[in-house]
Backbone atoms as SQL, in Angstrom:
CREATE TABLE atoms (id INTEGER PRIMARY KEY, chain TEXT, resi INTEGER, resn TEXT, atom TEXT, x REAL, y REAL, z REAL);
INSERT INTO atoms VALUES
  (1, 'A', 1, 'MET', 'N', 28.005, 12.240, 14.486),
  (2, 'A', 1, 'MET', 'CA', 29.254, 12.006, 13.475),
  (3, 'A', 1, 'MET', 'C', 28.921, 12.785, 11.789),
  (4, 'A', 2, 'SER', 'N', 29.572, 13.388, 11.440),
  (5, 'A', 2, 'SER', 'CA', 29.679, 14.103, 10.418),
  (6, 'A', 2, 'SER', 'C', 29.712, 12.891, 8.837),
  (7, 'A', 3, 'ASN', 'N', 29.215, 13.679, 8.314),
  (8, 'A', 3, 'ASN', 'CA', 28.855, 12.846, 6.613),
  (9, 'A', 3, 'ASN', 'C', 30.467, 12.460, 6.497),
  (10, 'A', 4, 'TYR', 'N', 31.503, 12.805, 6.488),
  (11, 'A', 4, 'TYR', 'CA', 32.749, 12.235, 5.927),
  (12, 'A', 4, 'TYR', 'C', 32.714, 10.923, 6.738),
  (13, 'A', 5, 'SER', 'N', 32.450, 10.842, 7.995),
  (14, 'A', 5, 'SER', 'CA', 32.760, 9.978, 9.368),
  (15, 'A', 5, 'SER', 'C', 31.819, 8.950, 8.654),
  (16, 'A', 6, 'GLU', 'N', 30.901, 9.132, 8.341),
  (17, 'A', 6, 'GLU', 'CA', 29.746, 8.141, 8.128),
  (18, 'A', 6, 'GLU', 'C', 29.834, 7.397, 6.607),
  (19, 'A', 7, 'LYS', 'N', 30.335, 8.271, 5.853),
  (20, 'A', 7, 'LYS', 'CA', 30.912, 7.788, 4.433),
  (21, 'A', 7, 'LYS', 'C', 31.896, 6.871, 4.400),
  (22, 'A', 8, 'LYS', 'N', 32.833, 7.418, 5.411),
  (23, 'A', 8, 'LYS', 'CA', 33.941, 6.154, 5.482),
  (24, 'A', 8, 'LYS', 'C', 33.794, 5.072, 6.307),
  (25, 'A', 9, 'LEU', 'N', 32.782, 4.777, 7.587),
  (26, 'A', 9, 'LEU', 'CA', 32.394, 3.591, 7.867),
  (27, 'A', 9, 'LEU', 'C', 31.697, 2.830, 7.123),
  (28, 'A', 10, 'ARG', 'N', 30.736, 3.619, 6.277),
  (29, 'A', 10, 'ARG', 'CA', 30.198, 2.914, 4.875),
  (30, 'A', 10, 'ARG', 'C', 30.906, 2.178, 3.967),
  (31, 'A', 11, 'GLU', 'N', 32.285, 2.881, 3.629),
  (32, 'A', 11, 'GLU', 'CA', 33.365, 2.237, 2.577),
  (33, 'A', 11, 'GLU', 'C', 33.813, 1.271, 3.304),
  (34, 'A', 12, 'VAL', 'N', 34.787, 1.092, 4.662),
  (35, 'A', 12, 'VAL', 'CA', 34.839, -0.135, 5.361),
  (36, 'A', 12, 'VAL', 'C', 33.899, -1.162, 5.668),
  (37, 'A', 13, 'GLU', 'N', 32.775, -0.845, 5.894),
  (38, 'A', 13, 'GLU', 'CA', 31.391, -2.170, 5.775),
  (39, 'A', 13, 'GLU', 'C', 31.810, -2.610, 4.142),
  (40, 'A', 14, 'ILE', 'N', 31.361, -1.798, 3.604),
  (41, 'A', 14, 'ILE', 'CA', 31.377, -2.217, 2.378),
  (42, 'A', 14, 'ILE', 'C', 32.697, -3.431, 1.842),
  (43, 'A', 15, 'LEU', 'N', 34.021, -2.646, 1.956),
  (44, 'A', 15, 'LEU', 'CA', 35.296, -3.634, 2.054),
  (45, 'A', 15, 'LEU', 'C', 35.144, -4.813, 2.468),
  (46, 'A', 16, 'LYS', 'N', 34.458, -4.285, 4.123),
  (47, 'A', 16, 'LYS', 'CA', 34.556, -6.226, 5.062),
  (48, 'A', 16, 'LYS', 'C', 33.379, -7.299, 4.118),
  (49, 'A', 17, 'LYS', 'N', 32.740, -6.797, 3.633),
  (50, 'A', 17, 'LYS', 'CA', 31.527, -7.830, 3.042),
  (51, 'A', 17, 'LYS', 'C', 32.211, -8.513, 1.679),
  (52, 'A', 18, 'VAL', 'N', 33.083, -7.754, 1.150),
  (53, 'A', 18, 'VAL', 'CA', 34.113, -8.322, -0.357),
  (54, 'A', 18, 'VAL', 'C', 35.105, -8.915, 0.572),
  (55, 'A', 19, 'PHE', 'N', 35.974, -8.723, 1.175),
  (56, 'A', 19, 'PHE', 'CA', 37.018, -9.381, 1.909),
  (57, 'A', 19, 'PHE', 'C', 36.615, -10.606, 3.319),
  (58, 'A', 20, 'GLY', 'N', 35.429, -10.273, 3.534),
  (59, 'A', 20, 'GLY', 'CA', 35.139, -10.884, 5.227),
  (60, 'A', 20, 'GLY', 'C', 36.325, -10.765, 6.399),
  (61, 'A', 21, 'ASN', 'N', 36.591, -11.445, 6.739),
  (62, 'A', 21, 'ASN', 'CA', 36.964, -11.114, 8.236),
  (63, 'A', 21, 'ASN', 'C', 38.588, -11.022, 7.590),
  (64, 'A', 22, 'SER', 'N', 38.985, -11.512, 7.026),
  (65, 'A', 22, 'SER', 'CA', 40.521, -11.484, 6.516),
  (66, 'A', 22, 'SER', 'C', 40.799, -10.479, 5.653),
  (67, 'A', 23, 'SER', 'N', 40.718, -9.323, 5.879),
  (68, 'A', 23, 'SER', 'CA', 40.843, -8.166, 5.078),
  (69, 'A', 23, 'SER', 'C', 42.043, -7.939, 5.503),
  (70, 'A', 24, 'PRO', 'N', 43.179, -7.407, 5.073),
  (71, 'A', 24, 'PRO', 'CA', 44.607, -6.650, 5.250),
  (72, 'A', 24, 'PRO', 'C', 44.266, -5.232, 6.047),
  (73, 'A', 25, 'ILE', 'N', 45.188, -4.852, 6.555),
  (74, 'A', 25, 'ILE', 'CA', 44.965, -3.453, 7.190),
  (75, 'A', 25, 'ILE', 'C', 44.698, -2.894, 6.146),
  (76, 'A', 26, 'ILE', 'N', 43.955, -1.746, 6.807),
  (77, 'A', 26, 'ILE', 'CA', 43.004, -0.650, 5.787),
  (78, 'A', 26, 'ILE', 'C', 43.485, 0.852, 6.194),
  (79, 'A', 27, 'GLN', 'N', 43.966, 1.275, 5.420),
  (80, 'A', 27, 'GLN', 'CA', 44.083, 3.141, 5.959),
  (81, 'A', 27, 'GLN', 'C', 43.337, 3.661, 4.702),
  (82, 'A', 28, 'GLU', 'N', 42.585, 4.746, 5.438),
  (83, 'A', 28, 'GLU', 'CA', 42.095, 5.346, 4.942),
  (84, 'A', 28, 'GLU', 'C', 42.332, 6.564, 4.493),
  (85, 'A', 29, 'SER', 'N', 41.595, 7.106, 3.234),
  (86, 'A', 29, 'SER', 'CA', 42.410, 8.049, 2.142),
  (87, 'A', 29, 'SER', 'C', 41.346, 8.575, 1.649),
  (88, 'A', 30, 'GLU', 'N', 41.777, 9.707, 0.911),
  (89, 'A', 30, 'GLU', 'CA', 40.425, 10.049, -0.069),
  (90, 'A', 30, 'GLU', 'C', 40.566, 9.765, -1.204),
  (91, 'A', 31, 'GLN', 'N', 41.443, 9.663, -2.306),
  (92, 'A', 31, 'GLN', 'CA', 41.507, 9.315, -3.220),
  (93, 'A', 31, 'GLN', 'C', 43.002, 8.469, -3.775),
  (94, 'A', 32, 'PRO', 'N', 43.241, 6.727, -3.839),
  (95, 'A', 32, 'PRO', 'CA', 41.444, 6.575, -3.781),
  (96, 'A', 32, 'PRO', 'C', 41.024, 6.342, -1.928),
  (97, 'A', 33, 'ASP', 'N', 39.427, 5.830, -1.971),
  (98, 'A', 33, 'ASP', 'CA', 38.935, 5.700, -0.734),
  (99, 'A', 33, 'ASP', 'C', 39.531, 4.888, 0.534),
  (100, 'A', 34, 'LEU', 'N', 40.141, 3.886, -0.038),
  (101, 'A', 34, 'LEU', 'CA', 41.267, 3.204, 1.193),
  (102, 'A', 34, 'LEU', 'C', 42.348, 2.416, 0.236),
  (103, 'A', 35, 'ILE', 'N', 43.386, 2.220, 1.560),
  (104, 'A', 35, 'ILE', 'CA', 44.457, 1.793, 0.749),
  (105, 'A', 35, 'ILE', 'C', 44.744, 0.614, 1.914),
  (106, 'A', 36, 'LEU', 'N', 44.680, -0.712, 1.313),
  (107, 'A', 36, 'LEU', 'CA', 44.843, -2.041, 1.730),
  (108, 'A', 36, 'LEU', 'C', 46.452, -2.446, 1.463),
  (109, 'A', 37, 'LYS', 'N', 46.769, -2.378, 2.901),
  (110, 'A', 37, 'LYS', 'CA', 48.151, -2.641, 3.434),
  (111, 'A', 37, 'LYS', 'C', 48.496, -4.557, 3.594),
  (112, 'A', 38, 'TYR', 'N', 48.902, -5.278, 2.609),
  (113, 'A', 38, 'TYR', 'CA', 49.607, -6.675, 3.370),
  (114, 'A', 38, 'TYR', 'C', 50.599, -6.575, 3.739),
  (115, 'A', 39, 'ASN', 'N', 51.687, -5.980, 3.462),
  (116, 'A', 39, 'ASN', 'CA', 52.799, -6.238, 4.044),
  (117, 'A', 39, 'ASN', 'C', 53.336, -5.032, 3.451),
  (118, 'A', 40, 'ALA', 'N', 54.858, -4.455, 4.168),
  (119, 'A', 40, 'ALA', 'CA', 55.460, -3.244, 3.633),
  (120, 'A', 40, 'ALA', 'C', 55.649, -3.450, 2.370),
  (121, 'A', 41, 'ASP', 'N', 55.949, -4.198, 1.346),
  (122, 'A', 41, 'ASP', 'CA', 55.931, -4.582, -0.137),
  (123, 'A', 41, 'ASP', 'C', 54.486, -4.580, -0.955),
  (124, 'A', 42, 'ILE', 'N', 53.409, -4.799, -0.310),
  (125, 'A', 42, 'ILE', 'CA', 52.317, -4.673, -1.148),
  (126, 'A', 42, 'ILE', 'C', 51.263, -3.912, -0.341),
  (127, 'A', 43, 'LYS', 'N', 50.907, -2.976, -1.207),
  (128, 'A', 43, 'LYS', 'CA', 49.272, -2.056, -0.581),
  (129, 'A', 43, 'LYS', 'C', 48.893, -1.884, -2.223),
  (130, 'A', 44, 'PHE', 'N', 47.301, -1.690, -2.235),
  (131, 'A', 44, 'PHE', 'CA', 46.509, -0.809, -3.241),
  (132, 'A', 44, 'PHE', 'C', 45.323, -0.137, -2.695),
  (133, 'A', 45, 'GLY', 'N', 45.155, 0.421, -3.769),
  (134, 'A', 45, 'GLY', 'CA', 44.022, 1.009, -3.726),
  (135, 'A', 45, 'GLY', 'C', 42.688, 1.319, -4.120),
  (136, 'A', 46, 'ILE', 'N', 41.167, 1.130, -3.074),
  (137, 'A', 46, 'ILE', 'CA', 40.421, 0.929, -3.670),
  (138, 'A', 46, 'ILE', 'C', 39.059, 1.747, -3.608),
  (139, 'A', 47, 'GLU', 'N', 38.533, 1.977, -4.344),
  (140, 'A', 47, 'GLU', 'CA', 37.524, 3.354, -4.624),
  (141, 'A', 47, 'GLU', 'C', 36.259, 2.443, -4.689),
  (142, 'A', 48, 'ILE', 'N', 35.342, 2.693, -3.418),
  (143, 'A', 48, 'ILE', 'CA', 33.713, 2.438, -3.645),
  (144, 'A', 48, 'ILE', 'C', 33.071, 3.422, -3.954),
  (145, 'A', 49, 'THR', 'N', 32.355, 3.337, -5.843),
  (146, 'A', 49, 'THR', 'CA', 31.161, 3.937, -6.171),
  (147, 'A', 49, 'THR', 'C', 29.798, 3.578, -5.515),
  (148, 'A', 50, 'GLU', 'N', 29.861, 2.512, -6.074),
  (149, 'A', 50, 'GLU', 'CA', 28.345, 2.335, -5.660),
  (150, 'A', 50, 'GLU', 'C', 28.188, 0.463, -5.203),
  (151, 'A', 51, 'LEU', 'N', 27.517, 0.248, -4.645),
  (152, 'A', 51, 'LEU', 'CA', 27.222, -1.311, -3.967),
  (153, 'A', 51, 'LEU', 'C', 25.696, -1.482, -4.503),
  (154, 'A', 52, 'TYR', 'N', 25.844, -2.901, -5.381),
  (155, 'A', 52, 'TYR', 'CA', 24.339, -3.516, -5.097),
  (156, 'A', 52, 'TYR', 'C', 24.555, -5.144, -4.577),
  (157, 'A', 53, 'TYR', 'N', 23.466, -5.411, -4.359),
  (158, 'A', 53, 'TYR', 'CA', 23.622, -7.033, -3.678),
  (159, 'A', 53, 'TYR', 'C', 23.411, -8.010, -4.824),
  (160, 'A', 54, 'ASP', 'N', 23.040, -7.692, -5.965),
  (161, 'A', 54, 'ASP', 'CA', 22.532, -8.586, -7.238),
  (162, 'A', 54, 'ASP', 'C', 22.121, -7.756, -8.321),
  (163, 'A', 55, 'GLY', 'N', 22.100, -8.145, -9.435),
  (164, 'A', 55, 'GLY', 'CA', 21.818, -7.717, -10.838),
  (165, 'A', 55, 'GLY', 'C', 20.290, -7.251, -10.575),
  (166, 'A', 56, 'THR', 'N', 19.780, -7.381, -9.883),
  (167, 'A', 56, 'THR', 'CA', 18.409, -7.086, -10.338),
  (168, 'A', 56, 'THR', 'C', 18.247, -5.297, -9.388),
  (169, 'A', 57, 'SER', 'N', 19.019, -5.512, -7.945),
  (170, 'A', 57, 'SER', 'CA', 18.807, -4.237, -7.377),
  (171, 'A', 57, 'SER', 'C', 20.188, -3.094, -8.008),
  (172, 'A', 58, 'ALA', 'N', 20.659, -3.734, -8.805),
  (173, 'A', 58, 'ALA', 'CA', 21.485, -2.557, -9.717),
  (174, 'A', 58, 'ALA', 'C', 20.396, -2.054, -11.285),
  (175, 'A', 59, 'ARG', 'N', 19.750, -2.734, -11.507),
  (176, 'A', 59, 'ARG', 'CA', 19.184, -2.810, -12.524),
  (177, 'A', 59, 'ARG', 'C', 17.942, -1.594, -12.330),
  (178, 'A', 60, 'LEU', 'N', 17.316, -1.887, -10.952),
  (179, 'A', 60, 'LEU', 'CA', 16.232, -1.155, -10.312),
  (180, 'A', 60, 'LEU', 'C', 16.884, 0.338, -10.108),
  (181, 'A', 61, 'LYS', 'N', 17.754, 0.476, -9.637),
  (182, 'A', 61, 'LYS', 'CA', 18.334, 1.861, -9.230),
  (183, 'A', 61, 'LYS', 'C', 18.787, 2.383, -10.204),
  (184, 'A', 62, 'LYS', 'N', 18.997, 1.677, -11.443),
  (185, 'A', 62, 'LYS', 'CA', 19.307, 2.464, -12.800),
  (186, 'A', 62, 'LYS', 'C', 17.776, 2.877, -13.625),
  (187, 'A', 63, 'GLY', 'N', 16.583, 2.634, -13.110),
  (188, 'A', 63, 'GLY', 'CA', 15.696, 3.195, -13.200),
  (189, 'A', 63, 'GLY', 'C', 14.695, 2.346, -14.701),
  (190, 'A', 64, 'GLU', 'N', 15.330, 2.017, -15.648),
  (191, 'A', 64, 'GLU', 'CA', 14.623, 1.830, -16.832),
  (192, 'A', 64, 'GLU', 'C', 13.889, 0.184, -16.839),
  (193, 'A', 65, 'TYR', 'N', 14.724, -0.729, -15.590),
  (194, 'A', 65, 'TYR', 'CA', 14.318, -1.911, -15.695),
  (195, 'A', 65, 'TYR', 'C', 12.956, -2.791, -15.388),
  (196, 'A', 66, 'ILE', 'N', 11.834, -1.415, -14.721),
  (197, 'A', 66, 'ILE', 'CA', 10.771, -1.845, -14.741),
  (198, 'A', 66, 'ILE', 'C', 10.097, -1.641, -16.070),
  (199, 'A', 67, 'ASN', 'N', 10.310, -0.550, -16.212),
  (200, 'A', 67, 'ASN', 'CA', 9.614, -0.316, -17.894),
  (201, 'A', 67, 'ASN', 'C', 10.236, -1.606, -18.860),
  (202, 'A', 68, 'GLN', 'N', 11.350, -1.711, -19.072),
  (203, 'A', 68, 'GLN', 'CA', 11.706, -2.967, -20.051),
  (204, 'A', 68, 'GLN', 'C', 11.001, -4.358, -19.794),
  (205, 'A', 69, 'LEU', 'N', 10.961, -4.397, -18.281),
  (206, 'A', 69, 'LEU', 'CA', 10.066, -5.770, -17.855),
  (207, 'A', 69, 'LEU', 'C', 8.765, -5.952, -18.546),
  (208, 'A', 70, 'LEU', 'N', 7.771, -4.554, -18.163),
  (209, 'A', 70, 'LEU', 'CA', 6.314, -4.295, -18.901),
  (210, 'A', 70, 'LEU', 'C', 6.525, -4.123, -20.498),
  (211, 'A', 71, 'GLN', 'N', 7.302, -3.673, -20.963),
  (212, 'A', 71, 'GLN', 'CA', 7.364, -3.996, -22.329),
  (213, 'A', 71, 'GLN', 'C', 7.884, -5.488, -23.154),
  (214, 'A', 72, 'LYS', 'N', 8.228, -6.296, -21.979),
  (215, 'A', 72, 'LYS', 'CA', 8.708, -7.511, -21.950),
  (216, 'A', 72, 'LYS', 'C', 10.083, -7.613, -23.313),
  (217, 'A', 73, 'GLN', 'N', 10.893, -6.472, -22.970),
  (218, 'A', 73, 'GLN', 'CA', 12.302, -5.900, -23.612),
  (219, 'A', 73, 'GLN', 'C', 12.975, -7.335, -23.391),
  (220, 'A', 74, 'LYS', 'N', 13.669, -7.550, -22.068),
  (221, 'A', 74, 'LYS', 'CA', 14.706, -8.431, -21.593),
  (222, 'A', 74, 'LYS', 'C', 14.520, -9.040, -20.451),
  (223, 'A', 75, 'TYR', 'N', 15.336, -9.711, -20.114),
  (224, 'A', 75, 'TYR', 'CA', 15.451, -10.505, -18.409),
  (225, 'A', 75, 'TYR', 'C', 14.255, -11.413, -18.482);
């Protein structure tokens, strides 16, 4: 499977985590990543950048979280 295909599958997986099984028709695109179609008149684009399961996961990935905890700056 190509990197492009793996990326698209991951983007759709993330989208389904947000919308659940009630997601509209999904059209693959590149800019934006996905286009959601609700009917002939309603569609909008989705750009997937990063997925974090919670605020702590986001802070850990950004890098300074542990130092801030150790220095008792916040959180």
